[in-house]
Short mmCIF file of the C-alpha atoms (twelve columns), coordinates in Angstrom:
data_MODEL
# 
_entry.id   MODEL 
# 
loop_
_atom_site.group_PDB 
_atom_site.id 
_atom_site.type_symbol 
_atom_site.label_atom_id 
_atom_site.label_alt_id 
_atom_site.label_comp_id 
_atom_site.label_asym_id 
_atom_site.label_seq_id 
_atom_site.Cartn_x 
_atom_site.Cartn_y 
_atom_site.Cartn_z 
_atom_site.pdbx_PDB_model_num 
ATOM 1  C CA . MET A 1  0.039  -0.075 0.257   1 
ATOM 2  C CA . THR A 2  2.978  2.456  0.673   1 
ATOM 3  C CA . ASN A 3  4.254  1.940  -2.708  1 
ATOM 4  C CA . LEU A 4  1.055  3.342  -4.343  1 
ATOM 5  C CA . LEU A 5  1.463  6.842  -2.300  1 
ATOM 6  C CA . ILE A 6  4.772  6.649  -4.148  1 
ATOM 7  C CA . LEU A 7  4.050  5.621  -7.701  1 
ATOM 8  C CA . ILE A 8  1.072  7.682  -7.807  1 
ATOM 9  C CA . PRO A 9  2.623  11.055 -7.545  1 
ATOM 10 C CA . VAL A 10 5.335  9.894  -9.477  1 
ATOM 11 C CA . ALA A 11 3.051  8.958  -11.947 1 
ATOM 12 C CA . LEU A 12 1.326  12.058 -12.045 1 
ATOM 13 C CA . GLY A 13 4.080  14.131 -12.412 1 
ATOM 14 C CA . LEU A 14 5.995  12.112 -15.159 1 
ATOM 15 C CA . GLY A 15 2.495  12.860 -17.060 1 
ATOM 16 C CA . ALA A 16 2.705  16.605 -16.327 1 
ATOM 17 C CA . ILE A 17 6.334  16.882 -17.322 1 
ATOM 18 C CA . GLY A 18 5.175  15.120 -20.326 1 
ATOM 19 C CA . LEU A 19 2.268  17.548 -21.053 1 
ATOM 20 C CA . GLY A 20 4.152  20.025 -20.214 1 
ATOM 21 C CA . ALA A 21 6.702  19.286 -22.727 1 
ATOM 22 C CA . PHE A 22 4.089  19.099 -25.498 1 
ATOM 23 C CA . ILE A 23 2.356  22.023 -24.776 1 
ATOM 24 C CA . TRP A 24 5.548  23.815 -24.971 1 
ATOM 25 C CA . SER A 25 6.733  22.445 -28.305 1 
ATOM 26 C CA . LEU A 26 2.995  23.389 -29.897 1 
ATOM 27 C CA . LYS A 27 3.595  26.765 -28.653 1 
ATOM 28 C CA . SER A 28 7.076  26.859 -30.125 1 
ATOM 29 C CA . GLY A 29 6.108  25.793 -33.174 1 
ATOM 30 C CA . GLN A 30 7.411  22.621 -33.370 1 
ATOM 31 C CA . PHE A 31 4.040  21.515 -35.733 1 
ATOM 32 C CA . ASP A 32 3.229  24.734 -37.447 1 
ATOM 33 C CA . ASP A 33 4.414  22.585 -41.430 1 
ATOM 34 C CA . PRO A 34 4.292  18.730 -40.235 1 
ATOM 35 C CA . ASP A 35 3.474  18.169 -44.398 1 
ATOM 36 C CA . GLY A 36 5.661  20.376 -45.779 1 
ATOM 37 C CA . ASP A 37 9.070  18.675 -45.501 1 
ATOM 38 C CA . ALA A 38 7.138  15.586 -46.533 1 
ATOM 39 C CA . ALA A 39 6.153  16.938 -49.741 1 
ATOM 40 C CA . ARG A 40 9.628  18.870 -50.694 1 
ATOM 41 C CA . ILE A 41 11.613 15.781 -50.358 1 
ATOM 42 C CA . LEU A 42 9.605  14.217 -53.225 1 
ATOM 43 C CA . LEU A 43 10.431 17.156 -55.460 1 
ATOM 44 C CA . ASP A 44 13.339 17.439 -58.136 1 
ATOM 45 C CA . ASP A 45 15.159 19.963 -58.018 1 
ATOM 46 C CA . ASP A 46 14.872 20.220 -61.821 1 
ATOM 47 C CA . ASP A 47 11.139 20.484 -61.592 1 
ATOM 48 C CA . ARG A 48 11.931 24.431 -59.963 1 
ATOM 49 C CA . PRO A 49 11.133 27.593 -62.488 1 
ATOM 50 C CA . GLY A 50 14.238 29.048 -62.547 1 
ATOM 51 C CA . SER A 51 16.944 26.821 -61.956 1 
# 
């Protein structure tokens, strides 16, 4: 029973740290353009106008 008194706050703390890191990454713009790089890698350099 005393193990639960230690493990529950530890689990909640780790969850709060993970949630805080996720919210920080959203606010810092980590997920602004998730499709841009994926589509950009498929483009051929010869297909760009002016090159």
